[in-house]
C-alpha positions as CSV (number, residue, x, y, z in Angstrom):
1,M,-35.5,28.4,-46.6
2,R,-34.5,29.1,-43.0
3,A,-31.2,27.5,-42.0
4,R,-30.9,26.6,-38.3
5,A,-27.3,25.3,-38.2
6,P,-24.1,26.0,-40.0
7,V,-23.3,23.9,-43.0
8,R,-19.7,22.9,-43.5
9,R,-19.9,22.2,-47.3
10,G,-22.4,22.3,-50.1
11,A,-24.8,24.7,-51.8
12,W,-27.1,26.9,-49.8
13,P,-30.0,27.8,-52.0
14,A,-32.8,30.1,-51.2
15,P,-35.3,29.8,-54.0
16,L,-37.1,33.0,-53.1
17,V,-35.8,35.8,-51.0
18,G,-38.5,38.2,-49.8
19,P,-41.7,36.2,-50.4
20,R,-43.9,38.8,-48.7
21,P,-42.7,41.7,-50.8
22,C,-43.1,39.5,-53.9
23,A,-46.7,38.6,-52.9
24,G,-47.4,42.3,-52.2
25,G,-46.3,43.3,-55.7
26,M,-43.1,45.1,-54.5
27,F,-39.7,45.1,-56.1
28,D,-37.6,44.0,-53.1
29,W,-37.4,40.2,-53.8
30,G,-35.2,37.8,-55.7
31,V,-33.6,34.4,-56.0
32,M,-30.2,33.5,-54.9
33,A,-27.7,30.6,-54.2
34,T,-24.6,30.4,-52.2
35,L,-21.7,27.9,-52.2
36,V,-20.4,27.2,-48.7
37,R,-17.1,25.5,-47.9
38,D,-16.0,24.9,-44.3
39,N,-18.7,27.2,-43.0
40,V,-17.5,30.0,-45.3
41,S,-19.4,31.3,-48.3
42,V,-17.1,31.2,-51.4
43,L,-19.5,31.9,-54.3
44,A,-22.9,33.8,-54.4
45,V,-25.4,34.7,-57.1
46,A,-28.4,36.8,-56.5
47,H,-30.9,37.7,-59.3
48,L,-33.7,40.4,-59.0
49,P,-36.4,39.5,-61.6
50,M,-38.2,42.8,-61.3
51,T,-35.2,44.7,-62.4
52,G,-33.3,42.0,-64.4
53,K,-30.2,42.6,-62.3
54,T,-27.8,39.8,-61.4
55,Y,-25.2,40.1,-58.7
56,T,-22.2,37.7,-58.4
57,A,-19.3,37.2,-56.1
58,I,-16.4,34.8,-55.8
59,R,-14.3,35.0,-52.6
60,G,-11.0,36.6,-53.5
61,A,-12.2,37.7,-57.0
62,G,-14.5,40.6,-56.4
63,A,-18.2,41.3,-56.6
64,F,-20.1,42.3,-59.8
65,L,-23.4,43.6,-61.1
66,D,-24.1,42.3,-64.6
67,G,-20.3,42.0,-65.1
68,V,-19.4,45.5,-63.8
69,R,-17.3,45.5,-60.6
70,L,-19.1,46.8,-57.5
71,H,-17.8,49.3,-55.0
72,P,-19.3,50.5,-51.7
73,S,-20.0,54.1,-50.8
74,A,-17.1,56.4,-50.2
75,K,-18.9,58.3,-47.4
76,T,-17.1,58.9,-44.1
77,D,-19.8,61.0,-42.3
78,L,-22.6,59.0,-40.7
79,T,-24.8,62.2,-40.5
80,A,-24.9,62.1,-44.3
81,A,-25.6,58.4,-44.6
82,L,-28.6,56.3,-45.7
83,V,-28.8,53.4,-43.3
84,G,-31.2,50.6,-42.9
85,T,-32.3,47.6,-40.9
86,G,-35.2,45.2,-40.8
87,Q,-37.2,42.5,-39.1
88,A,-35.4,39.2,-39.7
89,R,-38.6,37.2,-39.7
90,P,-42.0,37.1,-38.0
91,G,-42.2,35.8,-34.5
92,E,-38.9,37.1,-33.2
93,S,-38.5,37.4,-29.4
94,H,-39.6,40.5,-27.4
95,E,-35.9,41.1,-26.6
96,T,-35.0,41.2,-30.4
97,H,-37.9,43.6,-31.0
98,Q,-36.7,45.8,-28.2
99,R,-33.1,45.9,-29.6
100,L,-34.4,46.7,-33.0
101,G,-36.5,49.6,-31.7
102,Q,-33.5,50.9,-29.7
103,S,-31.2,50.7,-32.7
104,V,-33.6,52.6,-34.9
105,T,-33.9,55.4,-32.4
106,A,-30.1,55.5,-32.1
107,M,-29.6,55.8,-35.9
108,L,-32.4,58.4,-36.2
109,D,-30.2,60.5,-34.0
110,A,-26.9,59.6,-35.7
111,A,-27.6,59.2,-39.5
112,L,-29.4,61.2,-42.2
113,V,-31.9,58.7,-43.4
114,V,-33.2,55.5,-41.7
115,R,-35.0,52.8,-43.6
116,V,-36.7,49.7,-42.2
117,S,-37.5,47.0,-44.7
118,A,-37.0,43.4,-45.8
119,P,-35.5,41.2,-47.0
120,A,-31.9,41.6,-45.7
121,T,-30.4,40.3,-48.9
122,V,-31.7,43.2,-51.0
123,Q,-30.4,45.7,-48.5
124,L,-27.0,44.0,-48.5
125,L,-26.9,44.2,-52.3
126,R,-27.4,48.0,-52.0
127,I,-24.5,48.2,-49.5
128,A,-22.3,46.3,-52.0
129,S,-23.3,48.6,-54.9
130,G,-23.0,51.9,-52.9
131,H,-26.7,52.8,-53.0
132,M,-26.9,52.4,-49.2
133,D,-24.3,53.1,-46.6
134,V,-25.0,50.9,-43.5
135,F,-27.2,47.9,-42.8
136,W,-27.6,46.0,-39.5
137,Q,-29.9,43.2,-38.4
138,F,-30.5,41.3,-35.1
139,S,-31.0,37.6,-35.0
140,Q,-30.2,35.3,-37.9
141,V,-31.8,34.2,-41.1
142,R,-28.6,32.8,-42.5
143,S,-30.0,32.0,-45.9
144,G,-30.7,35.8,-46.3
145,L,-27.2,36.9,-45.1
146,L,-24.7,34.5,-46.7
147,A,-24.9,35.8,-50.2
148,G,-25.2,39.4,-49.3
149,A,-22.4,39.4,-46.8
150,L,-20.0,37.8,-49.4
151,L,-21.0,40.5,-52.0
152,V,-20.4,43.3,-49.5
153,E,-17.0,41.9,-48.5
154,E,-15.9,41.3,-52.1
155,A,-17.0,44.8,-53.1
156,S,-14.5,46.0,-50.4
157,G,-17.2,46.8,-47.8
158,T,-17.0,45.8,-44.1
159,V,-19.0,43.0,-42.5
160,T,-18.9,42.3,-38.8
161,D,-21.3,41.9,-35.9
162,T,-22.8,45.0,-34.4
163,R,-19.9,45.2,-31.9
164,G,-17.3,45.2,-34.6
165,R,-16.2,41.6,-34.2
166,P,-15.7,39.3,-37.2
167,W,-19.0,38.0,-38.6
168,N,-19.6,34.3,-39.1
169,L,-22.5,31.8,-39.1
170,T,-22.6,31.7,-35.3
171,S,-22.9,35.5,-34.8
172,H,-26.1,36.8,-33.2
173,D,-26.3,39.9,-35.4
174,V,-24.7,41.5,-38.4
175,L,-23.4,45.0,-39.5
176,A,-22.5,45.7,-43.1
177,S,-21.2,49.1,-44.1
178,A,-19.0,51.3,-46.3
179,P,-15.5,51.1,-44.8
180,G,-15.4,54.8,-43.8
181,L,-18.6,54.5,-41.8
182,H,-18.1,51.3,-39.9
183,A,-16.6,52.7,-36.7
184,A,-19.3,55.3,-36.4
185,A,-22.0,52.7,-37.0
186,V,-20.6,50.4,-34.3
187,N,-20.6,53.4,-31.9
188,A,-24.1,54.4,-32.8
189,L,-25.4,50.9,-32.2
190,S,-23.8,50.6,-28.8
191,V,-27.0,51.3,-26.9
192,P,-27.5,49.7,-23.5
193,A,-29.5,46.4,-23.9
194,E,-31.4,47.3,-20.7
195,A,-32.6,50.7,-22.0
196,P,-36.4,50.9,-21.6
197,L,-38.5,50.2,-24.7
198,H,-40.7,53.3,-24.3
199,A,-37.6,55.4,-25.0
200,C,-37.6,54.1,-28.6
201,L,-41.3,54.2,-29.2
202,T,-42.0,57.9,-28.6
203,P,-44.4,59.4,-31.1
204,G,-42.9,59.7,-34.5
205,R,-39.6,58.1,-33.6
206,G,-40.3,54.4,-33.2
207,L,-40.6,51.7,-35.8
208,L,-43.3,53.6,-37.7
209,A,-40.7,56.3,-38.4
210,T,-39.0,54.1,-41.0
211,W,-37.8,56.5,-43.5
212,W,-35.8,59.5,-42.3
213,S,-34.8,61.9,-39.7
214,P,-32.1,64.6,-40.3
215,Q,-29.6,65.1,-37.5
216,G,-31.1,67.2,-34.8
217,R,-34.7,66.8,-36.0
218,R,-37.5,64.4,-35.1
219,A,-39.1,62.2,-37.8
220,A,-42.6,63.2,-38.8
């Protein structure tokens, strides 16, 4: 389900998160539901059938994986971080695609490993559990962000927009990270919006270079 406007109260179900990975036989998909009150998510459940894992969070009561409390990464050095982003949905604007390409290039220079994949929910679950360190996304697919953002927050991670401002349902982008990496991630993503697209699509360094680039090297 793609939500187009904030919901003040009620359940926000997304029966299937990551239908394309599911159809392709990949593991990065699941089902989830979020309870929203006054435009704030207060309860979230996400289940990944391929692994049997269930993530839960209640605002003010913590985040858990199969009953075990979650904690984000303790890293403080972005050059040692596994970071990721992804296309929010097919058919995004050229401007959004340009921002995504610029951000990937910026993180290829700033972080250790850069991954580009979908859906956002699964990557946010990895931030909450400490298996990834930073995630950012431009545009909005709120049904894919609400549950994951609550899980990251309740695991003691940091969730803002890409400029470091508080994230909410009206924000145009999202940044979730381990607390010790947030400031460095905001700085790395502060690339000029008017930067030319060709600067982020040089051979081996654009959206096709989705996996990794150590500091000081170009991705293969």
